[in-house]
C-alpha positions in Angstrom: -0.9 -10.5 -48.1 2.1 -8.7 -46.9 -0.1 -5.7 -46.1 -2.5 -7.9 -44.1 0.3 -9.2 -42.2 1.9 -5.7 -41.2 -1.6 -4.5 -40.5 -2.4 -7.6 -38.3 1.2 -7.3 -36.5 0.6 -3.6 -35.6 -3.0 -4.2 -34.3 -1.4 -7.1 -32.2 1.4 -4.6 -31.0 -1.5 -2.1 -30.1 -3.4 -4.7 -28.1 -0.6 -6.0 -26.1 0.6 -2.6 -25.2 -3.0 -1.8 -23.8 -3.2 -4.9 -21.9 -0.1 -4.0 -19.8 -0.5 -3.0 -16.3 -0.2 0.7 -17.1 -3.2 0.9 -19.3 -5.3 -0.9 -16.6 -4.4 1.7 -14.0 -6.8 5.0 -13.7 -5.0 8.5 -14.3 -2.8 9.3 -11.4 -2.4 5.8 -10.3 1.2 4.1 -10.6 1.3 0.6 -11.9 3.7 -2.2 -10.5 3.6 -5.9 -10.9 -0.5 -6.1 -11.6 -1.5 -3.6 -9.1 -2.3 0.0 -9.0 -0.9 2.4 -6.2 -1.7 6.2 -5.4 -0.7 8.3 -2.5 -3.4 10.7 -1.3 -2.5 13.9 0.6 -5.6 14.0 2.3 -5.2 13.9 6.2 -7.4 11.0 7.4 -7.2 8.7 10.4 -6.5 5.2 9.6 -10.1 3.7 9.6 -11.1 6.5 7.3 -8.0 6.3 5.1 -9.1 2.4 4.4 -12.5 3.7 3.7 -11.4 6.1 1.3 -9.2 3.5 -0.5 -12.4 1.3 -0.9 -14.4 4.1 -2.3 -11.7 5.2 -4.8 -11.4 1.7 -6.7 -13.1 -1.5 -6.4 -11.1 -3.8 -4.5 -9.1 -0.7 -3.2 -7.4 -1.0 0.4 -4.8 0.9 2.0 -1.4 -0.9 0.7 0.0 -4.2 1.7 3.5 -4.7 1.1 4.7 -8.4 0.2 8.4 -8.1 -0.6 11.5 -5.9 -0.4 11.0 -4.8 -4.0 7.5 -3.9 -3.6 8.5 -1.9 -0.4 11.1 -0.1 -2.5 8.6 0.8 -5.1 6.2 2.1 -2.5 8.8 4.1 -0.7 9.8 5.8 -3.9 6.2 6.8 -4.6 5.5 8.0 -1.0 8.9 9.7 -1.1 7.6 11.6 -4.3 4.0 12.3 -3.6 3.5 12.4 0.2 4.8 15.8 0.5 7.2 14.9 3.3 4.6 13.3 5.5 4.2 10.0 7.0 1.4 7.6 5.1 -0.7 4.9 6.5 -0.4 1.4 5.1 -3.0 -1.5 5.5 -1.5 -3.1 8.3 -3.1 -3.4 11.6 -3.1 -5.4 14.8 -5.5 -6.8 17.4 -4.0 -7.5 20.6 -4.3 -10.8 22.1 -3.0 -9.9 25.3 -3.1 -6.8 27.6 0.7 -7.4 28.8 3.2 -4.8 27.7 5.5 -7.7 26.9 3.3 -9.0 24.4 3.6 -5.9 22.2 5.0 -7.7 19.1 4.6 -11.2 19.4 1.1 -11.0 20.9 -0.4 -9.2 18.4 -2.3 -10.7 15.2 -1.0 -8.7 12.3 -3.5 -8.4 9.4 -3.4 -6.6 6.0 -6.6 -4.9 5.2 -6.6 -6.9 1.7 -6.3 -10.0 3.3 -3.2 -10.7 1.8 -0.5 -12.9 4.1 1.4 -11.4 6.7 5.0 -12.5 5.8 7.2 -9.8 4.6 8.4 -7.4 7.4 9.9 -3.8 7.3 9.8 -2.8 11.0 11.9 0.0 12.2 15.1 -1.2 14.2 13.0 -1.5 17.6 9.9 -3.4 15.8 6.5 -1.9 16.7 7.7 1.1 18.7 5.0 2.4 20.9 2.8 1.0 23.8 -0.6 1.8 22.8 -3.7 1.0 24.8 -5.8 0.9 21.7 -5.8 -1.0 18.4 -2.3 -0.5 16.6 -2.1 1.1 13.1 0.9 1.2 10.9 2.7 3.8 8.8 5.6 4.2 6.6 7.9 6.9 8.3 9.3 10.0 6.3 12.0 9.9 8.5 13.2 6.6 7.1 12.4 7.4 3.6 9.0 5.6 3.8 11.3 2.4 4.0 10.3 1.5 7.6 7.1 0.5 9.4 6.2 2.3 12.9 3.1 1.6 15.0 1.0 4.7 15.4 -2.0 6.0 17.1 -4.7 5.0 14.8 -6.7 8.3 15.1 -3.8 10.6 14.0 -4.4 12.4 10.5 -1.7 11.3 8.1 -1.6 11.1 4.4 -2.2 7.3 3.1 -1.4 5.2 0.0 -4.0 2.9 -1.6 -3.6 -0.2 -3.5 -5.8 -2.4 -5.9 -5.6 -5.0 -8.7 -7.5 -3.8 -11.7 -10.1 -6.4 -13.0 -9.3 -7.8 -16.5 
């Protein structure tokens, strides 16, 4: 009876350790709060980077960032793995107005994974460029990958993907 309990307990420990988020993420992906993240050092424009994330993992998208803690995790990952380069994240904007004064508030900011746009980590000047095209957002290497900058969507950059593993 004692041996049965010991073996059963051992199997339970193994099962619980394998059911954690680290076991659910593929090799080369980093787990954080039920999601898997990976920096890709492949220069892509924003749209191609989003496409690559969708191909890399079921439910994959350019990373969305929902909290300061998640931002710190993503910044650490990008600083470690992005080889000193800026990285695309999954935030973009469709202009509602052609007026330059509408640069920030006139935008409909959306995450590619459909998550809500609440948490924000803009650089001090908020969206920083006046572009006549669709806006795309990067994490800037110069800010330690902590702050968001608006950038030209066709610029070739590294990118970070995120997905939630299926249970």
